[in-house]
C-alpha positions as CSV (number, residue, x, y, z in Angstrom):
1,M,88.9,289.6,124.4
2,T,86.0,287.6,122.8
3,R,83.4,286.1,124.7
4,R,84.7,282.6,123.4
5,E,88.1,282.8,125.5
6,H,89.4,284.5,128.0
7,N,93.7,284.3,127.9
8,I,96.1,285.5,130.9
9,S,99.9,284.3,130.1
10,I,101.4,282.8,133.1
11,K,105.3,283.7,133.9
12,P,106.5,281.8,137.1
13,A,105.6,278.7,137.5
14,N,105.3,278.5,140.8
15,A,102.8,281.0,140.6
16,I,100.1,279.6,138.9
17,V,97.4,278.8,141.1
18,L,97.9,282.1,142.2
19,N,96.9,283.8,139.3
20,F,94.3,281.7,138.2
21,L,92.9,282.8,142.1
22,L,93.3,286.4,141.4
23,F,92.1,286.1,138.0
24,I,88.6,284.1,139.1
25,I,88.0,287.1,142.2
26,I,88.7,290.4,139.6
27,I,86.8,288.7,136.4
28,P,83.3,288.9,137.8
29,F,84.2,292.8,138.2
30,G,84.7,293.7,134.9
31,C,88.1,294.4,132.8
32,S,89.1,298.3,131.4
33,S,87.8,298.8,128.2
34,D,86.4,301.3,125.5
35,S,83.6,299.4,125.1
36,G,80.0,300.4,127.0
37,S,77.8,297.6,125.5
38,A,75.2,295.9,127.3
39,E,76.6,292.6,125.7
40,N,80.2,293.4,127.3
41,V,78.7,294.5,130.1
42,A,77.1,291.1,130.2
43,D,79.9,289.1,129.7
44,R,81.7,290.8,132.2
45,L,79.8,289.8,134.9
46,I,80.2,285.8,134.3
47,P,82.3,284.6,136.7
48,A,85.1,281.9,136.2
49,V,85.3,279.1,138.4
50,E,87.1,275.7,138.0
51,A,85.1,272.4,138.1
52,V,86.4,268.8,137.9
53,Q,84.8,265.6,136.7
54,A,83.0,263.1,139.7
55,R,84.7,260.1,140.2
56,E,83.5,256.3,141.4
57,G,85.6,254.4,144.0
58,T,86.3,253.7,147.7
59,L,87.8,256.2,150.5
60,P,90.9,254.8,152.5
61,L,89.7,255.7,156.6
62,T,92.0,257.3,158.3
63,Q,92.3,258.4,161.8
64,R,94.2,261.9,162.2
65,L,96.6,262.3,165.1
66,S,98.7,264.9,166.7
67,G,102.6,263.2,167.0
68,V,105.4,264.2,168.4
69,V,108.9,263.8,166.9
70,K,111.5,262.0,168.8
71,A,114.9,260.9,168.5
72,K,116.2,257.2,168.6
73,N,118.2,256.6,171.9
74,Q,116.9,260.0,172.9
75,V,118.1,260.6,176.2
76,A,118.5,263.6,179.0
77,I,121.9,264.2,180.1
78,Y,122.0,264.8,184.0
79,P,125.3,264.9,186.4
80,E,124.9,262.9,189.2
81,I,126.6,264.9,191.8
82,S,126.5,269.0,192.8
83,A,129.8,270.3,191.5
84,V,130.6,273.4,189.6
85,I,131.6,273.3,185.7
86,T,135.0,273.4,184.7
87,D,135.2,272.7,181.0
88,V,132.2,272.2,178.4
89,L,133.6,269.9,175.9
90,V,130.7,269.7,173.2
91,T,127.8,272.2,171.9
92,N,124.7,272.1,170.4
93,G,124.6,270.0,166.6
94,D,127.9,268.1,167.5
95,E,128.0,264.3,166.8
96,V,129.6,262.0,169.7
97,K,130.8,259.0,170.2
98,R,129.5,256.7,173.2
99,G,132.0,257.4,175.9
100,Q,133.0,261.0,174.4
101,I,133.7,263.3,177.4
102,L,130.9,266.1,177.5
103,V,131.3,267.8,180.6
104,K,134.2,268.2,183.3
105,L,133.0,269.2,187.2
106,R,135.5,270.4,189.5
107,D,136.9,267.5,191.5
108,K,139.2,268.8,194.2
109,E,137.0,268.1,196.7
110,F,136.1,264.4,195.5
111,Q,139.8,263.9,195.5
112,E,139.9,264.9,199.2
113,R,137.0,262.7,200.0
114,L,138.8,260.2,198.1
115,K,141.9,260.6,200.2
116,Q,140.5,260.5,203.2
117,A,138.4,257.1,202.6
118,N,141.9,255.9,201.5
119,A,143.0,256.6,205.1
120,N,140.0,255.3,206.9
121,Y,141.1,252.1,204.7
122,Q,144.1,252.2,205.7
123,I,143.6,252.5,209.3
124,A,140.7,249.6,209.3
125,V,143.5,247.1,207.5
126,A,146.2,248.1,210.4
127,Q,143.2,247.5,212.9
128,L,142.3,244.3,211.5
129,K,146.0,242.9,211.7
130,R,146.3,244.0,215.2
131,A,143.3,242.1,216.3
132,E,144.4,239.2,214.2
133,A,147.8,239.4,216.5
134,Q,146.0,239.3,219.2
135,L,143.6,236.6,218.9
136,K,146.5,234.2,217.4
137,E,148.3,235.3,221.0
138,S,144.8,234.4,222.9
139,Q,144.5,231.4,220.7
140,A,148.6,230.4,222.0
141,E,147.7,231.3,225.7
142,L,144.7,229.6,225.6
143,K,146.5,226.0,224.0
144,R,148.7,226.1,226.8
145,V,146.9,226.6,229.7
146,K,144.5,223.8,228.3
147,E,148.2,221.8,228.8
148,L,148.8,222.7,232.3
149,G,145.1,221.7,232.9
150,E,145.5,218.4,231.7
151,K,148.5,218.3,234.0
152,G,146.6,219.7,237.1
153,L,148.9,223.1,237.0
154,A,146.6,225.0,235.9
155,S,142.8,225.7,237.8
156,T,139.5,225.7,236.0
157,A,139.0,229.4,236.8
158,E,142.3,230.4,235.1
159,L,141.3,228.5,231.9
160,E,137.8,229.8,231.8
161,T,139.5,233.6,231.4
162,I,141.9,232.6,229.1
163,Q,138.5,230.9,227.1
164,T,136.5,234.1,227.0
165,R,139.9,235.8,226.2
166,A,140.1,234.0,223.0
167,V,136.5,234.7,222.1
168,S,136.6,238.3,222.6
169,A,139.4,238.2,220.2
170,E,137.7,236.5,217.7
171,A,134.7,239.3,218.0
172,D,137.3,242.1,217.7
173,V,138.7,240.6,214.3
174,E,135.4,240.2,212.9
175,L,135.1,243.5,213.6
176,A,137.6,244.9,212.2
177,K,137.3,242.7,209.1
178,A,133.6,244.7,209.0
179,R,135.6,248.1,209.0
180,V,137.4,247.4,206.5
181,E,134.6,246.6,204.1
182,Q,133.0,249.4,205.4
183,A,136.1,251.6,204.5
184,Q,136.5,249.8,201.0
185,A,133.0,250.5,200.1
186,T,133.2,254.0,201.3
187,V,136.7,254.5,199.0
188,D,134.8,252.6,196.3
189,E,131.9,255.4,196.7
190,Q,134.0,258.4,196.7
191,E,136.0,256.7,193.2
192,E,132.3,256.3,191.9
193,N,131.9,260.3,192.5
194,L,135.2,261.3,191.7
195,S,134.6,259.6,187.9
196,Q,131.3,261.2,188.2
197,T,133.1,264.8,187.8
198,V,133.6,263.8,184.2
199,I,130.4,262.9,182.2
200,R,130.1,261.1,179.1
201,A,127.9,260.3,176.5
202,P,126.0,257.0,177.6
203,V,125.0,256.7,173.5
204,A,126.2,257.9,169.9
205,G,124.5,260.6,168.7
206,S,123.7,264.4,168.4
207,V,123.6,267.0,171.1
208,G,121.1,269.3,171.7
209,D,119.4,271.3,174.3
210,R,122.8,272.7,175.6
211,N,122.1,274.0,179.3
212,A,125.5,274.0,180.7
213,E,128.5,276.6,181.2
214,V,131.7,276.9,182.9
215,G,131.5,278.1,186.4
216,M,128.0,277.0,186.8
217,L,127.2,274.9,189.4
218,V,125.0,271.6,188.6
219,T,122.7,269.4,190.5
220,S,121.2,266.2,190.0
221,N,118.3,267.9,188.9
222,T,120.2,270.3,186.3
223,R,120.0,269.1,182.5
224,L,123.0,269.5,180.5
225,F,122.3,268.3,177.3
226,T,120.0,266.1,175.0
227,L,121.4,263.5,173.1
228,G,119.6,260.8,170.7
229,Q,120.4,259.3,167.0
230,L,118.8,262.1,164.3
231,E,118.8,259.6,161.4
232,N,116.2,257.5,162.9
233,I,113.6,258.9,164.7
234,R,110.1,257.9,166.4
235,V,106.7,259.5,166.3
236,E,104.9,259.1,169.2
237,V,100.8,259.8,168.8
238,I,98.1,259.4,171.9
239,L,95.3,256.3,171.2
240,T,92.0,256.2,172.8
241,D,90.5,253.1,174.1
242,R,88.0,254.2,171.5
243,M,90.5,253.5,168.9
244,L,91.8,250.5,169.8
245,N,89.0,249.1,168.2
246,Y,90.2,249.6,164.4
247,I,94.1,250.5,164.6
248,E,96.2,248.0,165.0
249,E,100.3,247.3,165.0
250,G,101.5,247.2,161.2
251,Q,98.4,249.6,159.7
252,R,100.1,251.8,157.0
253,S,100.3,255.5,158.2
254,E,101.6,258.9,156.9
255,I,103.5,261.5,158.8
256,F,103.0,264.9,157.3
257,A,105.2,268.1,158.6
258,S,105.6,271.3,156.9
259,N,109.7,271.1,156.0
260,L,108.9,267.5,154.1
261,I,109.7,268.8,150.4
262,S,108.8,265.5,149.3
263,G,105.7,265.3,150.8
264,P,104.3,263.2,153.1
265,V,106.6,259.9,154.5
266,S,104.7,256.1,154.5
267,A,105.8,254.1,157.7
268,P,104.1,251.1,159.6
269,L,102.5,251.7,163.6
270,S,105.3,249.9,164.9
271,R,103.7,249.5,168.4
272,I,101.4,250.0,170.8
273,S,101.6,250.0,174.8
274,P,99.0,247.5,176.0
275,F,98.3,250.3,179.5
276,L,96.3,252.8,179.3
277,H,96.0,255.4,181.5
278,P,93.6,254.9,184.8
279,V,92.4,258.6,184.2
280,T,92.4,259.5,180.6
281,H,91.8,255.6,179.3
282,S,94.6,256.6,176.6
283,T,97.8,254.4,175.6
284,E,100.9,255.8,173.1
285,A,101.8,254.4,170.2
286,E,104.8,254.6,168.1
287,I,106.1,254.9,164.6
288,D,109.6,254.2,163.8
289,L,110.7,256.1,161.0
290,A,114.3,256.7,158.6
291,N,115.2,260.6,158.6
292,P,118.3,260.5,156.8
293,D,117.9,264.4,155.5
294,G,117.8,265.4,159.2
295,R,114.3,267.2,158.1
296,L,112.5,265.7,161.1
297,K,113.9,267.1,164.6
298,P,112.7,266.2,168.2
299,G,110.0,267.9,169.5
300,M,108.3,268.6,166.6
301,F,104.7,268.2,166.2
302,V,103.0,266.4,163.1
303,T,100.1,265.0,161.5
304,V,99.6,261.3,161.7
305,D,97.5,259.9,159.4
306,I,96.6,256.0,160.1
307,F,95.0,254.2,157.3
308,Y,92.7,251.5,159.1
309,G,90.4,250.3,156.1
310,E,88.2,251.5,153.0
311,S,84.9,252.5,152.9
312,E,81.7,251.5,150.9
313,Q,81.5,252.6,147.1
314,A,80.6,256.0,146.1
315,T,81.0,259.3,144.2
316,L,84.1,260.6,144.7
317,V,84.6,264.7,144.7
318,P,86.8,266.8,146.0
319,L,87.1,268.1,149.7
320,S,87.2,271.4,148.1
321,S,84.0,270.9,146.4
322,L,82.3,270.6,149.2
323,Y,79.9,273.8,150.1
324,E,78.0,275.4,152.9
325,H,75.1,277.0,151.4
326,P,74.5,280.5,152.9
327,T,71.4,280.9,153.1
328,R,69.9,276.7,153.2
329,G,72.9,275.5,155.4
330,G,73.3,272.6,153.8
331,T,76.1,270.8,152.5
332,G,76.2,270.3,148.7
333,V,78.2,270.7,145.2
334,Y,77.7,272.8,142.3
335,V,77.0,270.5,139.4
336,S,76.7,270.4,135.8
337,K,75.9,267.3,133.6
338,T,77.3,269.0,130.3
339,I,80.3,267.5,128.5
340,L,83.2,269.8,128.2
341,D,85.1,270.5,125.1
342,R,88.3,271.3,126.7
343,E,90.9,268.9,127.6
344,P,91.2,269.3,131.2
345,V,94.4,270.6,132.9
346,G,96.9,268.7,135.4
347,R,99.8,270.2,136.1
348,L,100.7,273.6,134.6
349,S,103.8,274.7,133.0
350,A,105.2,278.4,133.0
351,D,104.1,279.3,129.4
352,Q,100.6,278.1,129.4
353,S,97.6,279.8,129.6
354,I,94.1,280.2,132.0
355,I,91.5,279.4,129.2
356,L,87.7,279.3,130.0
357,T,84.7,277.7,128.4
358,D,81.8,279.1,127.2
359,P,79.2,280.0,130.0
360,I,77.8,276.9,131.5
361,T,75.0,276.5,134.0
362,F,75.7,274.8,137.1
363,E,72.9,273.4,139.6
364,F,73.4,273.4,143.7
365,V,72.5,269.6,145.0
366,P,72.3,268.7,148.6
367,V,74.8,266.0,148.9
368,E,75.4,263.1,151.9
369,V,78.9,262.4,153.0
370,I,79.2,258.9,153.5
371,A,83.4,259.2,154.4
372,K,85.6,261.9,153.8
373,G,89.5,261.4,153.1
374,R,92.5,263.3,153.1
375,M,92.0,264.7,149.5
376,E,88.5,264.0,149.0
377,A,85.0,262.7,150.0
378,G,82.5,259.9,149.2
379,I,79.4,261.6,148.1
380,G,75.7,260.3,147.5
381,G,73.6,262.7,145.7
382,I,75.2,263.1,142.1
383,D,76.9,261.0,139.4
384,K,80.1,259.4,138.2
385,G,81.3,261.7,135.5
386,D,79.0,265.0,136.4
387,W,80.9,268.5,136.1
388,V,81.5,270.2,140.1
389,V,82.9,272.9,141.2
390,T,86.0,273.2,143.1
391,L,87.2,276.6,142.9
392,G,84.7,279.7,142.8
393,Q,81.9,278.5,144.4
394,N,80.8,281.6,146.2
395,L,80.9,283.1,143.0
396,L,77.7,281.1,141.8
397,G,75.4,281.9,144.7
398,G,71.8,280.9,145.0
399,E,70.2,277.4,143.8
400,S,72.0,278.1,140.5
401,G,74.6,279.8,138.6
402,T,76.7,280.9,134.8
403,A,80.2,280.3,135.0
404,R,82.5,279.9,132.5
405,V,84.7,276.7,133.4
406,R,88.7,275.8,133.7
407,P,88.9,272.3,133.3
408,V,91.1,270.5,135.9
409,K,92.0,267.1,136.6
410,W,92.4,265.6,140.0
411,E,95.9,266.2,140.7
412,W,95.5,270.0,139.9
413,V,93.0,270.2,142.7
414,E,94.9,268.0,145.1
415,Q,98.2,270.4,144.0
416,L,95.9,273.4,145.5
417,Q,94.5,271.9,148.3
418,N,98.1,270.8,149.3
419,L,98.7,274.6,149.8
420,Q,98.7,276.7,153.2
421,R,95.3,278.3,153.4
422,E,97.3,281.2,155.0
423,D,100.5,281.4,152.4
424,L,98.2,281.2,149.7
425,M,95.7,284.3,150.9
426,Q,99.3,286.3,152.3
427,D,100.8,285.9,148.7
428,L,97.3,286.7,147.4
429,I,96.7,289.9,148.6
430,E,100.3,290.5,148.3
431,R,100.0,289.9,144.1
432,Q,96.8,291.9,144.0
433,R,98.8,294.8,145.3
434,A,101.7,294.2,142.7
435,I,99.6,294.3,139.6
436,G,97.6,297.6,140.9
437,V,94.1,296.2,142.1
438,D,92.6,298.7,144.2
439,T,89.1,300.7,144.6
440,V,88.4,303.0,142.6
441,S,85.6,305.7,142.4
442,S,82.2,303.9,142.0
443,G,82.6,301.1,144.1
444,E,84.3,298.8,141.2
445,R,87.0,296.9,140.7
446,H,88.9,297.1,137.8
447,L,92.2,295.7,136.4
448,T,94.3,297.4,133.6
449,W,95.0,294.1,130.9
């Protein structure tokens, strides 16, 4: 191994980042060698870092929110009556059409009630017919008495009695009609209750959240299923009254989820509710989104970035280059104005190697953070084209430090920043164990190359 270059072959393409992390952690502590010269010792104490060139531009202003995924036409299915389940015809994951039968409830009691209601209806109809017959009889008798009265053959008292009887008969008819209508309403109600023993899908979609088993007694408060169309979803986010000053319908948003293999999904902000909660003073916004592969599941929490403008012109650096100084306590970056003679690395393939420059001095420069984006920050205090350390700042320390540099491109830094920190550290620990990194006597770490 020479002072000018350190080469480490990288075999698995998907482990490039972890290999270099392992490399920069181990290289300051030395590599096993037969040479014990002062020059080799000094060479081993120079750390390795990654650096990228700062650039100039503007940052998109974003509001990061937490969202909840819901299916299109998502609806919870409840029974409208209390009864025992006799048959369950669908299960989780089934696709159903509108009107398809989901569950059958025991209907014996409801059939009996319907029979009784029909019987009461028939009785009411018969009573109406009898009342109508009595009315006709009373009306005929009244007519006859009137004719006799005109001839002087019937008294006034007799005529009044017959008139009263006819009015009473009319009232009996009206009462009988009302009873028929009441009986008919009861029949309709019992027919509706009987029909509710067969629970059908109100919308087409996928079945989930099954909570129905044969023999189970359910009431109107028992949720049986949840239905929804998974190929189209909506993401719901909460906006405060302050956010409404700069967030509007139609603005671009990006949705992030761990199981979105192709990365974040972009969609416009579809709608914002104009009514704010009287206590929290917040409202709900929705983002309509296509979900053809079904990776976004209803109930899933996602991260949502809403883009509402751009920052002022500034020097841009990756977020990973910002470093909290351990003694100063301020935010800054390690900067070098040296022109590096190596081509920055973008995306490595499996057969490439990690190649470092000669030692370069970096100075810690406090900066003013003007704006922060998802991957980069706009800062003041350094110039466009300066090289800033993005990985390995803790190995430099102090106000300045010397390190060998692996120049990288912005896309490499973004790829690194996208990795989950917990997964990265877990994989790193496993790789350290796999390649034989362990503590030996004299408190030094050694890696046999």
